[in-house]
N, C-alpha and C positions, 0 to 999 in steps of 0.2 A: 861528866853527865851528858846524856844525849841531847841533841838539839831539839828545839820545839817542833813538834809535828813528825819527828823521826820515828819510824815504826821498826820494831824488832820482829824478825821472822823466826819462829820456833821450828826446829827440825828434829826428826826422830833419829836418835843415835843408838837405841837399844830397844829390844822387845823381848819379853819373857813373862814369867809369872810374877806375882806381886813381890815375893821375898827377894827374887833376883833383882828386880827393878829397884827395890829399896837399897840393896847392897851397892848397886851401881850408882845410885843417887848419892849415897854416903861417900863413895870413892870420889865422885866428881866434886862434892862439897868440900872434902878434905883437900882438894887441889884447887880450890877457889873458882870452881865453875858452877854457876847457878843452873839449876834444872828443875823440872816439874814432872810429875807422874800423871799419866792419863790412861784410861783403859778403853776398850771397844765401845762401851755403852755410856758410861758415866765417869765422872772424875774419880780417880782412885783415892783422892784425898777426902772426898765428901760422901762417897757411896758406902753404905754399910754392907753392900753385897759385892764389893769389888773382888773379894777373894773367891767368889763362887765360880770362876771360870773366865775365860777370855784372856787375851794378851794385855799386858800392861806395857806402856811405852814410856821411855825416858826421853824428854824433850829438852833441848838446849837452844840458846840463841845461835843463829847462823854463824856469828863471828867466832863462836867457841866450838863449832862442829869438828874441825880438824884436831884440835887439842883433845876433845872429849873422845873421839873415836880412837885416837892413838893410845890414850890412857886405858880405855876399855879393852883394847886388843892386847894389852900387855898384862892383863890380870887373868885369874883362873876361870872366870866366867866367859872368856872370849869365845868359847865353843858355841855359845848361844847366839844365833844369827841376829844381826841388827842391820838396818838400812841407813 
């Protein structure tokens, strides 16, 4: 467990539409990498309008960035750009 006061920085590892982001999130989860979804305007988890447009981002803890990007790049959605 992290030390008291230690902060975790979230970084974007994927961007695309909602269904692509959910597939990537499932891939990460299956490989024990925690992630969350966020879109341009509101949280994709809480917004009833999240699917009406805009990019959805998959965020992971900075410590998992390399593992997550490597995993994403080896699957069929790797043609969708991510930062």
